[in-house]
TIGU-181810 format. One record per residue: residue in one letter; x, y, z of N, C-alpha, C, O in turn. Coordinates in Angstrom, 3 decimals, always signed. Layout:
("A", (X, Y, Z), (X, Y, Z), (X, Y, Z), (X, Y, Z))
...
// end
This chain:
("M", (-30.787, +69.126, -8.262), (-31.624, +69.262, -9.388), (-30.750, +69.442, -10.643), (-29.663, +70.015, -10.564))
("T", (-31.221, +68.959, -11.783), (-30.475, +69.005, -13.030), (-30.802, +70.278, -13.791), (-31.958, +70.692, -13.887))
("D", (-29.746, +70.891, -14.332), (-29.918, +72.120, -15.125), (-30.320, +71.754, -16.545), (-29.531, +71.133, -17.256))
("L", (-31.508, +72.114, -16.978), (-32.009, +71.791, -18.310), (-31.980, +72.985, -19.256), (-32.612, +72.951, -20.313))
("S", (-31.270, +74.019, -18.897), (-31.189, +75.187, -19.784), (-30.270, +74.872, -20.979), (-29.299, +74.133, -20.819))
("P", (-30.562, +75.421, -22.179), (-29.756, +75.126, -23.378), (-28.328, +75.649, -23.227), (-28.087, +76.704, -22.641))
("R", (-27.411, +74.890, -23.767), (-26.010, +75.299, -23.749), (-25.737, +76.243, -24.911), (-26.471, +76.233, -25.900))
("P", (-24.709, +77.044, -24.808), (-24.344, +77.902, -25.945), (-23.919, +77.031, -27.141), (-23.420, +75.920, -26.961))
("V", (-24.120, +77.544, -28.347), (-23.835, +76.797, -29.570), (-22.369, +76.373, -29.646), (-22.100, +75.274, -30.130))
("S", (-21.441, +77.153, -29.210), (-20.020, +76.828, -29.295), (-19.662, +75.600, -28.470), (-18.655, +74.948, -28.750))
("D", (-20.449, +75.274, -27.475), (-20.170, +74.099, -26.658), (-20.861, +72.834, -27.198), (-20.578, +71.737, -26.715))
("A", (-21.752, +72.960, -28.181), (-22.573, +71.837, -28.630), (-21.778, +70.762, -29.358), (-21.986, +69.582, -29.078))
("A", (-20.875, +71.104, -30.280), (-20.130, +70.101, -31.042), (-18.660, +70.473, -31.063), (-18.316, +71.623, -31.335))
("P", (-17.791, +69.517, -30.780), (-16.369, +69.818, -30.828), (-15.941, +70.098, -32.266), (-16.421, +69.454, -33.198))
("R", (-15.045, +71.052, -32.439), (-14.626, +71.504, -33.762), (-13.825, +70.465, -34.532), (-13.999, +70.357, -35.745))
("G", (-12.986, +69.720, -33.906), (-12.135, +68.744, -34.588), (-12.943, +67.696, -35.338), (-12.519, +67.219, -36.391))
("R", (-14.075, +67.344, -34.816), (-14.916, +66.338, -35.441), (-15.461, +66.816, -36.782), (-15.480, +66.045, -37.742))
("A", (-15.896, +68.047, -36.869), (-16.437, +68.603, -38.117), (-15.342, +68.667, -39.178), (-15.607, +68.402, -40.350))
("Q", (-14.133, +69.008, -38.791), (-13.039, +69.083, -39.752), (-12.643, +67.689, -40.242), (-12.272, +67.532, -41.405))
("R", (-12.715, +66.688, -39.386), (-12.341, +65.329, -39.773), (-13.316, +64.739, -40.787), (-12.947, +63.812, -41.508))
("R", (-14.526, +65.234, -40.867), (-15.487, +64.736, -41.845), (-15.061, +65.079, -43.275), (-15.438, +64.365, -44.204))
("W", (-14.299, +66.135, -43.478), (-13.869, +66.556, -44.811), (-12.725, +65.704, -45.358), (-12.565, +65.607, -46.574))
("I", (-11.947, +65.100, -44.510), (-10.784, +64.321, -44.965), (-11.194, +63.183, -45.904), (-10.595, +63.065, -46.972))
("P", (-12.173, +62.343, -45.573), (-12.572, +61.289, -46.519), (-13.109, +61.846, -47.842), (-12.893, +61.251, -48.898))
("L", (-13.804, +62.977, -47.788), (-14.324, +63.578, -49.018), (-13.193, +64.085, -49.904), (-13.251, +63.934, -51.124))
("V", (-12.171, +64.681, -49.311), (-11.017, +65.155, -50.091), (-10.285, +63.972, -50.711), (-9.912, +64.024, -51.883))
("V", (-10.075, +62.907, -49.942), (-9.407, +61.711, -50.457), (-10.227, +61.102, -51.606), (-9.665, +60.729, -52.636))
("L", (-11.531, +61.003, -51.434), (-12.400, +60.484, -52.483), (-12.308, +61.341, -53.742), (-12.249, +60.813, -54.852))
("G", (-12.297, +62.643, -53.573), (-12.167, +63.552, -54.720), (-10.861, +63.343, -55.462), (-10.850, +63.320, -56.693))
("L", (-9.758, +63.191, -54.738), (-8.462, +62.956, -55.376), (-8.427, +61.624, -56.121), (-7.857, +61.532, -57.208))
("V", (-9.034, +60.599, -55.539), (-9.097, +59.290, -56.202), (-9.908, +59.394, -57.497), (-9.509, +58.828, -58.515))
("L", (-11.028, +60.099, -57.475), (-11.853, +60.264, -58.671), (-11.109, +61.032, -59.765), (-11.194, +60.669, -60.938))
("V", (-10.391, +62.075, -59.399), (-9.615, +62.841, -60.382), (-8.520, +61.973, -60.989), (-8.341, +61.969, -62.207))
("A", (-7.783, +61.236, -60.157), (-6.726, +60.356, -60.661), (-7.310, +59.284, -61.582), (-6.733, +58.992, -62.629))
("G", (-8.430, +58.706, -61.209), (-9.086, +57.710, -62.061), (-9.513, +58.305, -63.389), (-9.373, +57.663, -64.430))
("G", (-10.030, +59.516, -63.368), (-10.425, +60.190, -64.603), (-9.252, +60.426, -65.529), (-9.373, +60.252, -66.741))
("V", (-8.108, +60.825, -64.968), (-6.909, +61.046, -65.775), (-6.445, +59.737, -66.415), (-6.095, +59.710, -67.595))
("I", (-6.443, +58.664, -65.645), (-6.005, +57.362, -66.172), (-6.931, +56.893, -67.288), (-6.455, +56.446, -68.332))
("V", (-8.225, +56.983, -67.092), (-9.184, +56.554, -68.117), (-9.047, +57.416, -69.371), (-9.098, +56.896, -70.485))
("T", (-8.874, +58.725, -69.201), (-8.711, +59.613, -70.349), (-7.471, +59.250, -71.156), (-7.531, +59.218, -72.385))
("Q", (-6.355, +58.977, -70.499), (-5.130, +58.592, -71.200), (-5.318, +57.274, -71.933), (-4.859, +57.127, -73.065))
("F", (-5.975, +56.327, -71.313), (-6.226, +55.036, -71.953), (-7.083, +55.211, -73.196), (-6.766, +54.662, -74.252))
("L", (-8.164, +55.969, -73.082), (-9.047, +56.166, -74.224), (-8.357, +56.944, -75.338), (-8.594, +56.678, -76.516))
("R", (-7.509, +57.900, -74.981), (-6.795, +58.675, -75.996), (-5.896, +57.778, -76.836), (-5.866, +57.907, -78.059))
("S", (-5.164, +56.870, -76.197), (-4.282, +55.991, -76.955), (-5.062, +54.913, -77.681), (-4.600, +54.411, -78.705))
("A", (-6.228, +54.546, -77.182), (-7.021, +53.496, -77.819), (-7.689, +53.982, -79.097), (-8.047, +53.167, -79.948))
("V", (-7.866, +55.290, -79.251), (-8.556, +55.797, -80.432), (-7.609, +56.267, -81.521), (-8.068, +56.794, -82.534))
("D", (-6.302, +56.096, -81.351), (-5.369, +56.421, -82.428), (-5.665, +55.499, -83.602), (-5.573, +54.279, -83.465))
("Y", (-6.016, +56.057, -84.746), (-6.389, +55.278, -85.912), (-5.142, +54.710, -86.574), (-4.135, +55.410, -86.682))
("Y", (-5.185, +53.465, -87.017), (-4.038, +52.761, -87.587), (-4.040, +52.910, -89.107), (-5.024, +52.575, -89.767))
("C", (-2.931, +53.417, -89.662), (-2.812, +53.620, -91.107), (-1.418, +53.232, -91.565), (-0.460, +53.308, -90.795))
("N", (-1.308, +52.818, -92.810), (-0.008, +52.669, -93.448), (+0.364, +54.026, -94.032), (-0.511, +54.861, -94.262))
("A", (+1.650, +54.254, -94.273), (+2.109, +55.551, -94.769), (+1.422, +55.937, -96.077), (+1.179, +57.119, -96.319))
("D", (+1.107, +54.961, -96.916), (+0.467, +55.268, -98.198), (-1.018, +55.597, -98.071), (-1.637, +56.004, -99.054))
("E", (-1.601, +55.434, -96.891), (-3.025, +55.693, -96.694), (-3.316, +57.081, -96.119), (-4.478, +57.479, -96.029))
("I", (-2.286, +57.812, -95.733), (-2.471, +59.143, -95.147), (-3.128, +60.058, -96.183), (-2.614, +60.227, -97.288))
("G", (-4.263, +60.641, -95.816), (-4.983, +61.542, -96.706), (-5.753, +60.836, -97.810), (-6.408, +61.499, -98.614))
("V", (-5.692, +59.507, -97.870), (-6.374, +58.752, -98.924), (-7.528, +57.941, -98.344), (-8.648, +58.007, -98.849))
("R", (-7.263, +57.187, -97.300), (-8.265, +56.319, -96.688), (-9.059, +57.078, -95.627), (-8.512, +57.921, -94.917))
("S", (-10.329, +56.778, -95.527), (-11.171, +57.395, -94.509), (-10.613, +57.093, -93.120), (-10.288, +55.944, -92.819))
("G", (-10.503, +58.104, -92.285), (-9.964, +57.946, -90.941), (-8.473, +58.235, -90.870), (-7.931, +58.420, -89.780))
("C", (-7.812, +58.274, -91.999), (-6.364, +58.540, -92.041), (-6.102, +59.988, -92.432), (-5.158, +60.284, -93.165))
("D", (-6.934, +60.872, -91.942), (-6.797, +62.294, -92.234), (-5.779, +62.922, -91.296), (-5.509, +62.392, -90.218))
("G", (-5.228, +64.024, -91.698), (-4.202, +64.683, -90.909), (-4.715, +65.432, -89.701), (-3.910, +65.994, -88.958))
("D", (-6.015, +65.468, -89.467), (-6.561, +66.267, -88.365), (-6.796, +65.471, -87.090), (-7.525, +65.927, -86.209))
("R", (-6.194, +64.289, -86.973), (-6.389, +63.463, -85.777), (-5.105, +62.724, -85.440), (-4.179, +62.678, -86.250))
("R", (-5.049, +62.144, -84.245), (-3.910, +61.299, -83.867), (-3.966, +60.015, -84.664), (-5.038, +59.457, -84.899))
("L", (-2.796, +59.554, -85.077), (-2.706, +58.347, -85.887), (-1.581, +57.463, -85.404), (-0.668, +57.920, -84.716))
("R", (-1.650, +56.189, -85.770), (-0.533, +55.258, -85.677), (-0.196, +54.919, -87.115), (-1.019, +54.339, -87.825))
("V", (+1.017, +55.276, -87.560), (+1.383, +55.099, -88.959), (+2.484, +54.058, -89.069), (+3.506, +54.132, -88.388))
("Q", (+2.249, +53.077, -89.952), (+3.234, +52.027, -90.192), (+4.018, +52.317, -91.460), (+3.474, +52.786, -92.459))
("G", (+5.301, +52.028, -91.395), (+6.170, +52.121, -92.558), (+7.535, +51.573, -92.195), (+7.802, +51.253, -91.037))
("T", (+8.394, +51.468, -93.191), (+9.759, +51.000, -92.979), (+10.687, +52.204, -92.979), (+10.602, +53.057, -93.863))
("V", (+11.579, +52.277, -91.986), (+12.529, +53.383, -91.904), (+13.479, +53.266, -93.098), (+14.141, +52.243, -93.272))
("D", (+13.542, +54.312, -93.912), (+14.337, +54.288, -95.132), (+15.830, +54.320, -94.840), (+16.286, +55.021, -93.937))
("A", (+16.577, +53.553, -95.613), (+18.042, +53.531, -95.502), (+18.587, +54.924, -95.814), (+18.186, +55.546, -96.798))
("G", (+19.493, +55.405, -94.984), (+20.127, +56.701, -95.198), (+19.305, +57.904, -94.791), (+19.736, +59.035, -95.016))
("S", (+18.132, +57.705, -94.196), (+17.266, +58.839, -93.862), (+17.373, +59.287, -92.412), (+16.833, +60.334, -92.056))
("L", (+18.048, +58.533, -91.578), (+18.075, +58.775, -90.133), (+19.073, +59.869, -89.778), (+20.245, +59.795, -90.146))
("S", (+18.595, +60.896, -89.053), (+19.479, +61.954, -88.557), (+18.948, +62.451, -87.223), (+17.754, +62.351, -86.939))
("A", (+19.853, +62.989, -86.404), (+19.454, +63.527, -85.100), (+20.148, +64.858, -84.875), (+21.347, +64.990, -85.118))
("A", (+19.393, +65.840, -84.413), (+19.938, +67.155, -84.109), (+19.034, +67.851, -83.105), (+17.809, +67.781, -83.207))
("N", (+19.645, +68.521, -82.136), (+18.905, +69.300, -81.125), (+17.821, +68.485, -80.427), (+16.742, +69.006, -80.144))
("G", (+18.095, +67.219, -80.148), (+17.148, +66.379, -79.424), (+16.001, +65.851, -80.268), (+15.076, +65.246, -79.726))
("V", (+16.031, +66.060, -81.578), (+14.973, +65.583, -82.463), (+15.568, +64.565, -83.431), (+16.600, +64.819, -84.053))
("T", (+14.915, +63.419, -83.554), (+15.334, +62.397, -84.507), (+14.433, +62.506, -85.732), (+13.209, +62.440, -85.620))
("A", (+15.045, +62.674, -86.894), (+14.291, +62.795, -88.139), (+14.617, +61.602, -89.030), (+15.757, +61.140, -89.079))
("F", (+13.617, +61.119, -89.722), (+13.790, +60.010, -90.657), (+12.574, +59.966, -91.560), (+11.613, +60.706, -91.348))
("T", (+12.609, +59.111, -92.558), (+11.441, +58.906, -93.408), (+11.025, +57.445, -93.313), (+11.852, +56.553, -93.119))
("I", (+9.727, +57.225, -93.455), (+9.209, +55.865, -93.535), (+8.504, +55.712, -94.873), (+7.942, +56.667, -95.411))
("T", (+8.544, +54.500, -95.398), (+7.920, +54.225, -96.689), (+7.034, +53.001, -96.580), (+7.359, +52.028, -95.898))
("F", (+5.904, +53.074, -97.270), (+5.015, +51.917, -97.401), (+4.367, +52.010, -98.772), (+3.812, +53.051, -99.124))
("N", (+4.431, +50.927, -99.555), (+3.892, +50.885, -100.922), (+4.355, +52.072, -101.765), (+3.559, +52.723, -102.441))
("D", (+5.654, +52.334, -101.707), (+6.303, +53.387, -102.502), (+5.848, +54.805, -102.151), (+6.075, +55.725, -102.937))
("V", (+5.224, +55.003, -101.014), (+4.871, +56.336, -100.548), (+5.715, +56.623, -99.316), (+5.720, +55.851, -98.358))
("T", (+6.434, +57.755, -99.354), (+7.358, +58.118, -98.279), (+6.763, +59.243, -97.442), (+6.169, +60.180, -97.975))
("L", (+6.929, +59.138, -96.131), (+6.417, +60.133, -95.194), (+7.553, +60.580, -94.281), (+8.155, +59.747, -93.603))
("P", (+7.867, +61.900, -94.248), (+8.887, +62.374, -93.305), (+8.348, +62.352, -91.873), (+7.186, +62.670, -91.624))
("V", (+9.229, +61.965, -90.935), (+8.844, +61.848, -89.525), (+9.856, +62.610, -88.678), (+11.059, +62.558, -88.934))
("E", (+9.362, +63.312, -87.675), (+10.205, +63.923, -86.646), (+9.744, +63.379, -85.305), (+8.560, +63.421, -84.969))
("Y", (+10.709, +62.866, -84.548), (+10.422, +62.288, -83.238), (+11.202, +63.076, -82.199), (+12.418, +63.225, -82.316))
("D", (+10.518, +63.577, -81.195), (+11.163, +64.381, -80.154), (+11.885, +63.458, -79.195), (+11.277, +62.892, -78.287))
("G", (+13.194, +63.308, -79.400), (+13.997, +62.457, -78.541), (+14.739, +61.409, -79.328), (+14.827, +61.467, -80.555))
("E", (+15.279, +60.436, -78.589), (+16.022, +59.317, -79.170), (+15.139, +58.077, -79.068), (+14.764, +57.689, -77.962))
("P", (+14.796, +57.442, -80.195), (+13.907, +56.277, -80.144), (+14.453, +55.137, -79.291), (+13.679, +54.436, -78.639))
("G", (+15.783, +54.935, -79.282), (+16.391, +53.911, -78.442), (+16.018, +52.502, -78.863), (+15.463, +52.282, -79.939))
("G", (+16.334, +51.555, -77.993), (+16.030, +50.156, -78.251), (+16.695, +49.658, -79.517), (+17.853, +49.976, -79.788))
("I", (+15.966, +48.881, -80.286), (+16.520, +48.311, -81.506), (+16.124, +49.109, -82.745), (+16.267, +48.626, -83.868))
("F", (+15.628, +50.328, -82.545), (+15.244, +51.185, -83.660), (+16.451, +51.432, -84.555), (+17.517, +51.808, -84.067))
("K", (+16.296, +51.224, -85.857), (+17.336, +51.525, -86.829), (+16.721, +51.552, -88.219), (+15.540, +51.253, -88.395))
("E", (+17.521, +51.908, -89.186), (+17.069, +51.945, -90.567), (+16.676, +50.550, -91.038), (+17.188, +49.546, -90.542))
("C", (+15.773, +50.502, -91.990), (+15.316, +49.272, -92.645), (+14.471, +48.363, -91.767), (+14.272, +47.197, -92.107))
("L", (+13.973, +48.865, -90.655), (+13.057, +48.090, -89.819), (+11.654, +48.685, -89.923), (+11.502, +49.907, -89.919))
("P", (+10.630, +47.841, -90.016), (+9.257, +48.349, -89.963), (+8.966, +48.909, -88.568), (+9.346, +48.324, -87.553))
("V", (+8.290, +50.046, -88.545), (+7.940, +50.695, -87.281), (+6.504, +51.192, -87.344), (+5.914, +51.317, -88.417))
("I", (+5.964, +51.468, -86.178), (+4.701, +52.181, -86.054), (+5.003, +53.431, -85.242), (+5.546, +53.355, -84.140))
("V", (+4.645, +54.579, -85.799), (+4.886, +55.860, -85.130), (+3.528, +56.433, -84.733), (+2.620, +56.528, -85.559))
("H", (+3.398, +56.813, -83.462), (+2.178, +57.448, -82.953), (+2.384, +58.952, -82.978), (+3.454, +59.431, -82.602))
("G", (+1.383, +59.705, -83.414), (+1.496, +61.160, -83.401), (+0.470, +61.826, -84.295), (-0.634, +61.323, -84.502))
("R", (+0.881, +63.000, -84.831), (-0.015, +63.814, -85.665), (+0.733, +64.307, -86.897), (+1.945, +64.515, -86.864))
("L", (-0.004, +64.488, -87.970), (+0.542, +65.053, -89.194), (+0.458, +66.567, -89.100), (-0.616, +67.122, -88.869))
("E", (+1.603, +67.239, -89.280), (+1.635, +68.703, -89.226), (+2.421, +69.211, -90.427), (+3.641, +69.060, -90.493))
("G", (+1.717, +69.806, -91.363), (+2.358, +70.406, -92.525), (+3.143, +69.412, -93.378), (+4.210, +69.754, -93.886))
("G", (+2.650, +68.220, -93.540), (+3.309, +67.227, -94.370), (+4.347, +66.380, -93.653), (+4.857, +65.418, -94.228))
("T", (+4.673, +66.718, -92.404), (+5.617, +65.937, -91.598), (+4.862, +65.302, -90.445), (+4.048, +65.951, -89.788))
("F", (+5.137, +64.038, -90.205), (+4.482, +63.336, -89.103), (+5.283, +63.574, -87.835), (+6.452, +63.195, -87.753))
("M", (+4.657, +64.204, -86.843), (+5.302, +64.529, -85.577), (+5.001, +63.402, -84.586), (+3.910, +63.340, -84.019))
("G", (+5.981, +62.510, -84.381), (+5.782, +61.337, -83.551), (+6.101, +61.574, -82.093), (+7.009, +62.335, -81.757))
("D", (+5.336, +60.906, -81.217), (+5.615, +60.982, -79.784), (+5.809, +59.595, -79.167), (+6.084, +59.480, -77.973))
("D", (+5.666, +58.539, -79.980), (+5.907, +57.172, -79.518), (+6.238, +56.325, -80.739), (+5.637, +56.491, -81.800))
("I", (+7.195, +55.417, -80.584), (+7.594, +54.547, -81.689), (+7.601, +53.106, -81.201), (+8.164, +52.796, -80.151))
("E", (+6.963, +52.225, -81.980), (+7.020, +50.787, -81.726), (+7.821, +50.160, -82.862), (+7.537, +50.390, -84.038))
("V", (+8.810, +49.379, -82.503), (+9.607, +48.666, -83.494), (+8.998, +47.290, -83.659), (+8.531, +46.694, -82.688))
("K", (+9.000, +46.783, -84.874), (+8.299, +45.537, -85.184), (+8.690, +44.381, -84.293), (+7.888, +43.469, -84.090))
("H", (+9.892, +44.388, -83.758), (+10.339, +43.267, -82.936), (+9.897, +43.373, -81.477), (+10.085, +42.427, -80.713))
("D", (+9.305, +44.525, -81.069), (+8.785, +44.661, -79.709), (+7.685, +43.635, -79.473), (+6.915, +43.325, -80.383))
("S", (+7.609, +43.109, -78.256), (+6.539, +42.157, -77.956), (+5.178, +42.830, -78.055), (+4.208, +42.196, -78.472))
("S", (+5.086, +44.118, -77.675), (+3.793, +44.799, -77.766), (+3.367, +44.956, -79.219), (+2.182, +44.841, -79.532))
("Y", (+4.315, +45.215, -80.105), (+4.003, +45.330, -81.531), (+3.532, +43.981, -82.058), (+2.534, +43.908, -82.775))
("Q", (+4.242, +42.916, -81.707), (+3.884, +41.597, -82.214), (+2.510, +41.165, -81.728), (+1.752, +40.552, -82.478))
("E", (+2.183, +41.479, -80.482), (+0.880, +41.103, -79.941), (-0.252, +41.866, -80.629), (-1.277, +41.281, -80.978))
("E", (-0.066, +43.161, -80.822), (-1.136, +44.007, -81.333), (-1.240, +43.980, -82.855), (-2.301, +44.288, -83.399))
("N", (-0.165, +43.620, -83.556), (-0.142, +43.768, -85.006), (+0.366, +42.521, -85.722), (+1.010, +42.628, -86.765))
("A", (+0.090, +41.367, -85.186), (+0.611, +40.128, -85.754), (+0.235, +39.958, -87.222), (+1.031, +39.435, -88.001))
("D", (-0.954, +40.387, -87.612), (-1.398, +40.231, -88.989), (-0.674, +41.148, -89.968), (-0.736, +40.920, -91.176))
("R", (+0.008, +42.173, -89.480), (+0.685, +43.125, -90.361), (+2.187, +42.867, -90.502), (+2.830, +43.475, -91.358))
("I", (+2.753, +41.991, -89.692), (+4.204, +41.782, -89.706), (+4.697, +41.280, -91.060), (+5.680, +41.804, -91.582))
("A", (+4.048, +40.293, -91.631), (+4.485, +39.750, -92.926), (+4.417, +40.817, -94.010), (+5.318, +40.914, -94.844))
("E", (+3.364, +41.611, -94.004), (+3.222, +42.686, -94.989), (+4.340, +43.716, -94.828), (+4.895, +44.190, -95.820))
("A", (+4.669, +44.060, -93.591), (+5.736, +45.033, -93.340), (+7.102, +44.483, -93.737), (+7.925, +45.214, -94.289))
("E", (+7.352, +43.212, -93.465), (+8.636, +42.613, -93.849), (+8.791, +42.568, -95.365), (+9.886, +42.803, -95.877))
("A", (+7.732, +42.274, -96.078), (+7.787, +42.272, -97.540), (+8.079, +43.677, -98.059), (+8.851, +43.843, -99.003))
("E", (+7.466, +44.685, -97.447), (+7.711, +46.076, -97.832), (+9.157, +46.458, -97.559), (+9.783, +47.123, -98.385))
("A", (+9.703, +46.049, -96.413), (+11.091, +46.364, -96.071), (+12.044, +45.740, -97.063), (+13.066, +46.338, -97.401))
("A", (+11.733, +44.560, -97.530), (+12.604, +43.871, -98.495), (+12.676, +44.629, -99.819), (+13.679, +44.542, -100.528))
("T", (+11.614, +45.377, -100.159), (+11.624, +46.127, -101.414), (+12.264, +47.501, -101.294), (+12.689, +48.064, -102.303))
("T", (+12.346, +48.061, -100.076), (+12.863, +49.426, -99.905), (+14.275, +49.496, -99.357), (+14.903, +50.551, -99.443))
("C", (+14.800, +48.418, -98.798), (+16.130, +48.449, -98.181), (+17.011, +47.377, -98.808), (+16.521, +46.321, -99.207))
("P", (+18.305, +47.646, -98.893), (+19.224, +46.617, -99.405), (+19.260, +45.430, -98.440), (+18.924, +45.564, -97.264))
("A", (+19.664, +44.289, -98.946), (+19.685, +43.044, -98.158), (+20.531, +43.159, -96.908), (+20.209, +42.519, -95.907))
("D", (+21.600, +43.944, -96.915), (+22.476, +44.056, -95.741), (+22.082, +45.218, -94.841), (+22.789, +45.491, -93.871))
("G", (+20.975, +45.919, -95.123), (+20.594, +47.111, -94.352), (+19.916, +46.819, -93.060), (+19.920, +47.701, -92.200))
("G", (+19.341, +45.691, -92.829), (+18.593, +45.505, -91.599), (+18.669, +44.129, -91.150), (+18.092, +43.784, -90.118))
// end
């Protein structure tokens, strides 16, 4: 005859199976968090407002209380580096803006070249965290309409042999 009495609860379901159900949920949670971080970083860089140095504090959207991308030409004789910080000034339409960049810009960055600096304005100095040099392919793709204007500005602020 078959025993039809109920089994104790501890014998009803093996423990390993219940624990294995959480693994896909944890993996899914990690994927969602990573995706959120990536999307947030993309949106943060996409909303940096584009301004020329002469538009800071003048044009709507070019206020000092937000992240900006600022275009200007690196002034001749303004470049210095100390304690891991590179300092220089950029000029556009006869308006000069001091810039501090944490690190060494590298690449082809030098005086008398038009650049775009990403960052924030703090106390009259632009604190940059990314620099695009006009000759970068990413700069040319994103800012093709501004290259001629920047080159004309560089010609007025730097000597002919400076860049």
